[in-house]
Backbone as a chain_set.jsonl record, in Angstrom:
{"seq": "MRRKDKEICDIQQIEAIITASTVCRLGLCLHGRPYVVPLNFGYNDRTIYLHSAQKGKKLDILRQNPRVCVEFDLGDKTV", "coords": {"N": [[-6.411, -82.564, 1.624], [-5.76, -80.0, 3.883], [-4.442, -80.079, 6.282], [-2.017, -82.195, 6.699], [-1.18, -83.792, 8.954], [-3.276, -84.04, 10.186], [-5.184, -85.865, 8.996], [-6.732, -88.886, 8.499], [-6.387, -91.934, 7.569], [-5.804, -94.684, 8.177], [-7.961, -97.591, 8.104], [-8.899, -98.984, 10.054], [-9.204, -97.074, 12.112], [-10.892, -95.138, 10.391], [-13.29, -96.914, 10.525], [-13.812, -97.043, 13.346], [-14.446, -94.629, 13.809], [-16.953, -94.133, 12.184], [-18.286, -96.374, 13.315], [-18.907, -95.447, 15.995], [-20.325, -93.085, 15.511], [-23.81, -91.505, 15.731], [-25.172, -90.321, 13.75], [-24.941, -89.445, 10.291], [-24.168, -86.914, 7.729], [-25.399, -86.727, 4.556], [-24.137, -85.269, 1.743], [-25.132, -83.663, -1.206], [-25.628, -82.53, -4.545], [-26.989, -79.991, -6.716], [-27.423, -78.236, -9.555], [-25.233, -76.958, -9.016], [-25.625, -76.28, -6.442], [-25.222, -76.925, -2.817], [-26.835, -79.443, -1.258], [-27.684, -80.812, 1.62], [-28.093, -83.458, 3.976], [-28.84, -84.606, 7.355], [-28.899, -87.765, 8.405], [-29.761, -90.888, 9.855], [-27.944, -94.15, 10.06], [-26.85, -97.1, 8.72], [-24.269, -99.503, 9.36], [-22.463, -101.957, 7.748], [-19.619, -104.488, 7.432], [-18.19, -102.573, 5.802], [-19.997, -101.377, 4.324], [-22.257, -98.48, 3.85], [-25.659, -97.979, 4.689], [-28.558, -96.409, 4.074], [-31.32, -94.703, 4.613], [-34.106, -94.322, 2.955], [-37.285, -92.662, 1.333], [-39.175, -93.857, -1.579], [-39.928, -92.061, -3.023], [-38.649, -88.336, -3.548], [-36.878, -85.651, -2.59], [-33.945, -86.214, -2.12], [-33.633, -88.449, -3.864], [-34.426, -87.489, -6.279], [-32.33, -85.49, -6.623], [-30.054, -87.384, -6.804], [-30.818, -88.829, -9.062], [-29.942, -87.11, -10.962], [-27.676, -86.113, -10.574], [-25.346, -88.434, -9.433], [-22.949, -88.124, -7.584], [-21.792, -87.893, -4.396], [-21.158, -87.142, -0.679], [-20.078, -88.166, 2.186], [-20.217, -87.573, 5.301], [-19.341, -87.962, 8.702], [-19.368, -87.591, 12.32], [-18.131, -87.27, 15.48], [-19.539, -85.782, 17.515], [-19.216, -83.22, 19.627], [-16.101, -83.777, 19.885], [-12.966, -84.009, 19.168], [-11.763, -85.289, 16.026]], "CA": [[-6.427, -82.118, 3.144], [-4.63, -78.829, 4.242], [-3.503, -80.407, 7.279], [-1.834, -83.884, 6.546], [-0.991, -84.219, 10.215], [-4.745, -84.488, 11.021], [-5.756, -86.793, 7.852], [-6.878, -90.423, 8.818], [-6.158, -93.05, 6.321], [-6.308, -96.008, 8.508], [-9.335, -98.011, 7.909], [-9.637, -99.237, 11.362], [-9.639, -95.682, 12.679], [-12.113, -94.768, 10.13], [-14.594, -97.596, 10.957], [-14.044, -96.689, 14.513], [-15.365, -93.202, 13.475], [-18.367, -94.325, 11.666], [-19.226, -97.21, 13.945], [-18.899, -94.555, 17.236], [-21.347, -91.915, 15.056], [-25.087, -91.771, 15.18], [-25.976, -89.7, 12.552], [-23.987, -88.941, 9.06], [-24.699, -85.917, 6.771], [-25.099, -86.76, 2.976], [-23.955, -83.999, 0.738], [-25.463, -83.924, -2.909], [-25.575, -81.18, -5.463], [-27.791, -80.006, -7.756], [-27.033, -77.19, -10.274], [-24.119, -76.33, -8.415], [-26.154, -75.675, -5.105], [-25.226, -77.945, -1.965], [-28.125, -80.051, -0.354], [-26.752, -81.6, 2.853], [-29.105, -83.89, 4.884], [-28.534, -85.298, 8.143], [-29.408, -88.967, 8.182], [-29.151, -92.201, 10.714], [-27.544, -94.851, 9.018], [-26.655, -98.297, 9.206], [-22.713, -99.337, 8.706], [-21.561, -103.631, 8.222], [-18.823, -104.778, 6.304], [-17.749, -101.654, 4.818], [-20.947, -100.787, 3.5], [-23.197, -97.746, 4.506], [-26.896, -98.099, 4.519], [-29.208, -94.84, 4.328], [-32.799, -94.967, 4.255], [-35.101, -93.062, 1.808], [-38.288, -93.055, 0.63], [-39.163, -94.512, -2.954], [-39.924, -90.51, -3.976], [-38.361, -87.422, -2.534], [-35.764, -84.43, -2.881], [-32.521, -86.844, -2.417], [-33.66, -89.369, -4.932], [-34.479, -86.747, -7.647], [-31.108, -85.098, -7.029], [-29.279, -88.309, -6.83], [-30.901, -89.108, -10.316], [-29.362, -86.075, -12.01], [-26.103, -86.052, -10.101], [-25.164, -89.462, -8.54], [-22.047, -87.997, -6.904], [-22.34, -87.513, -3.03], [-20.196, -87.118, 0.315], [-20.703, -88.642, 3.404], [-19.51, -87.129, 6.611], [-19.233, -88.516, 10.071], [-18.663, -86.759, 13.197], [-18.26, -87.603, 16.661], [-20.258, -84.243, 18.192], [-18.001, -82.051, 20.121], [-15.087, -84.531, 20.097], [-11.874, -83.73, 17.914], [-11.027, -86.394, 15.689]], "C": [[-5.423, -81.069, 3.415], [-3.752, -79.43, 5.373], [-3.223, -81.881, 7.373], [-1.629, -84.345, 7.754], [-2.238, -84.718, 10.836], [-5.683, -85.541, 10.169], [-5.456, -88.336, 8.532], [-7.228, -91.204, 7.66], [-6.543, -94.556, 6.546], [-7.491, -96.438, 8.654], [-9.55, -98.3, 8.973], [-9.994, -97.833, 12.149], [-10.766, -95.238, 11.939], [-13.484, -95.548, 10.233], [-14.899, -97.354, 12.417], [-15.108, -95.533, 14.652], [-16.628, -93.408, 13.375], [-19.181, -95.216, 12.684], [-19.744, -96.189, 15.428], [-20.452, -93.502, 17.04], [-22.832, -92.445, 15.138], [-25.508, -91.138, 14.225], [-24.68, -89.252, 11.329], [-25.074, -87.933, 8.454], [-24.504, -86.303, 5.131], [-25.145, -85.464, 2.132], [-23.965, -84.567, -0.911], [-25.287, -82.58, -3.27], [-25.926, -81.184, -6.607], [-27.599, -78.682, -8.322], [-26.198, -76.113, -9.774], [-24.475, -75.528, -6.947], [-26.18, -77.096, -4.244], [-26.537, -77.942, -1.404], [-27.315, -81.202, 0.511], [-28.099, -82.093, 3.791], [-28.635, -84.555, 6.032], [-29.271, -86.736, 8.555], [-28.989, -89.999, 9.545], [-29.259, -93.273, 9.399], [-27.087, -96.281, 9.549], [-24.883, -98.741, 8.626], [-22.519, -101.337, 9.073], [-20.921, -103.67, 6.927], [-18.767, -103.97, 5.161], [-18.696, -101.052, 4.005], [-21.861, -99.893, 4.322], [-24.579, -97.801, 4.135], [-27.495, -96.949, 5.225], [-30.572, -95.265, 3.995], [-33.423, -94.045, 3.53], [-36.268, -93.92, 1.218], [-38.364, -93.324, -0.932], [-39.333, -92.935, -3.748], [-39.31, -89.727, -2.892], [-37.108, -86.573, -3.212], [-34.471, -85.585, -3.175], [-32.712, -87.652, -3.646], [-33.53, -88.606, -6.417], [-33.281, -85.94, -7.822], [-30.383, -86.361, -7.52], [-29.607, -88.918, -8.452], [-30.11, -88.231, -11.544], [-27.989, -85.755, -11.688], [-25.847, -87.356, -8.992], [-24.117, -89.088, -7.541], [-22.288, -87.186, -5.584], [-20.943, -87.49, -1.992], [-20.703, -87.478, 1.583], [-19.938, -88.386, 4.497], [-20.076, -87.687, 7.923], [-18.481, -87.775, 11.072], [-18.93, -87.597, 14.698], [-18.74, -86.442, 17.855], [-19.267, -83.362, 18.277], [-16.613, -82.783, 20.169], [-14.115, -84.177, 18.809], [-11.682, -85.163, 17.216], [-9.84, -86.323, 14.831]], "O": [[-4.243, -81.305, 3.156], [-2.528, -79.298, 5.392], [-3.953, -82.682, 7.958], [-1.902, -85.543, 7.819], [-2.321, -85.555, 11.735], [-6.748, -85.971, 10.612], [-4.392, -88.807, 8.934], [-8.227, -91.078, 6.952], [-7.147, -95.358, 5.832], [-8.245, -95.75, 9.342], [-10.676, -97.902, 9.274], [-11.07, -97.673, 12.725], [-11.735, -94.901, 12.619], [-14.577, -95.005, 10.074], [-16.067, -97.425, 12.799], [-16.159, -95.468, 15.291], [-17.441, -93.019, 14.214], [-20.369, -95.02, 12.942], [-20.907, -96.264, 15.824], [-21.311, -93.227, 17.878], [-23.131, -93.566, 14.729], [-26.55, -91.617, 13.777], [-23.604, -88.772, 11.684], [-26.301, -87.979, 8.552], [-23.412, -86.121, 4.592], [-26.154, -84.785, 1.942], [-23.288, -85.373, -1.549], [-24.899, -81.666, -2.542], [-25.54, -81.95, -7.491], [-27.605, -77.813, -7.45], [-26.281, -74.895, -9.937], [-23.894, -74.559, -6.457], [-26.796, -78.104, -4.591], [-27.235, -76.969, -1.116], [-26.591, -82.129, 0.149], [-28.945, -81.313, 4.228], [-27.753, -85.337, 5.677], [-30.37, -86.605, 9.093], [-27.936, -89.806, 10.154], [-29.981, -93.363, 8.406], [-26.991, -96.502, 10.756], [-24.418, -98.279, 7.584], [-22.462, -101.879, 10.176], [-21.265, -103.226, 5.831], [-19.073, -104.251, 4.002], [-18.378, -100.298, 3.085], [-22.284, -100.333, 5.39], [-24.683, -97.616, 2.922], [-27.255, -96.526, 6.356], [-30.833, -96.121, 3.15], [-33.091, -92.864, 3.63], [-36.358, -95.084, 0.828], [-37.388, -92.885, -1.541], [-38.912, -92.725, -4.886], [-39.297, -90.06, -1.707], [-36.527, -86.914, -4.243], [-34.081, -85.789, -4.324], [-31.857, -87.496, -4.518], [-32.833, -88.938, -7.375], [-33.007, -85.597, -8.972], [-30.099, -86.374, -8.718], [-28.668, -89.448, -9.045], [-29.798, -88.599, -12.676], [-27.239, -85.181, -12.477], [-26.152, -87.215, -7.808], [-24.253, -89.699, -6.481], [-22.835, -86.083, -5.57], [-19.83, -87.775, -2.435], [-21.785, -87.039, 1.974], [-18.909, -89.049, 4.63], [-21.291, -87.813, 8.076], [-17.328, -87.37, 10.923], [-19.836, -88.41, 14.882], [-18.217, -86.388, 18.968], [-18.604, -82.839, 17.38], [-15.815, -82.006, 20.695], [-14.523, -84.1, 17.65], [-11.447, -86.134, 17.936], [-9.213, -87.347, 14.558]]}, "num_chains": 1, "name": "protein.A"}
């Protein structure tokens, strides 16, 4: 992160952001192209739960490239 003064590393702060969020964004990549999907999620005991059908684009991409990122925000609030 460029602005180290804005970096959040404290697990309690991170969990507070996650639990206050209602939507996350799942970032995937296939053939060098990003694919970002907004999702509702569950969170419990440091585990993020995401819903998906048994078939679909997300799973197709994950089978080819299991690397992902997940973004949480608090709407228009600065974190």
